[in-house]
N, C-alpha and C positions, 0 to 999 in steps of 0.2 A: 504494500500500500504506500510506503514511503517513496518508493521509486516512481510510482505513478504521479504522485503529487510533485515530486522533484521534476519530472518530465514536463508537467503542465506549467510549472513555474519557469522552466528553461525556455519553452517555446513561446510563452507569453512575453518573456523578456526579449526574445528575438524581435518582436514588433514594437515594444514600448521603450526598453532601456537602450542606452548607447552600446556600441559594439564591445567596448572593453568590459562592461559589467557582465554582459552575456558570456564573453570569453572566460572570465574568472569563474562564473557559475558552472560553465561546461567543464572546465579543467578540474574544479572541485568535485564534480560528479564522477570523474575518472577515479579519483582516490576514495570516494565514498562507496561506490557500487562496483561489483565485479562485472566484467564484460559490458561496459557502458558504451554500446555502439551508437547511442543517441548523440554522442559527442561528434561523430563524423557527420551525421545528418545535420546537426546544428551548425557545424562548420561550413558545410556546403550551402546551407540556407543563408548564413551570414555573408558568404561570398556573393550570393545572388542578390541580397538586399543592399549591401553596402559597397559593392564594387563600382568604381568609376572607370568608364571605358577610356581608352586612349592613353593609358599610362605605359611608360616604357620600363616599368619596374619588373623584376622577375616574378614577384608575387601577383602581378596583374593577370598572368596567364591562368586559366582555370585548371590546366593540367598540373602546374607547379603548386598551385594553392592546395589542390586535393592531395598531392604528394606530401606537402608539408604537414597538412592536418593528419594524414595517416601516420606519418613519422612521429609526430608528437604523441599520438595515441599509443604507438608501440613503445616509445621511450618511456612514457608514463607507466605503462604496464610493467616494463622491466624495472623501473625505479621503485615500484611498490615492494619488490622483494628486499630491497636494501634499507627500507625505513624501519627503524628499530621498534617503534611502538605500533606498527601496523601488523595485523594478523593476516596471514596468507590463506 
C-alpha cells in the first residue's frame, strides 16, 4: 500500500512540482523500495515534459537521456549493497 501511495505522489509531482523535486523523490524511491522500475518511467516522462528542443547538449538526445536514467538506476541498485544501515 505504501508503494502505491508513493507512486501516486511521484506522478502527481511530475505535473505540479519542479523537475528537481521530482528527481529527488524518484531517487529516494530507489532506496526505499526494491525493484523500483517506476523511476525509469518517471525519468522518461520528465524528459518528455521538461525537454527543450534544439539544445546541443549531450543530455538533449532522448537516447542518451534514457541511457543515463538506466545507468543511475543500476548504480543505485549496486550502491544499496554497500550502505551499512540498509537491509538487502
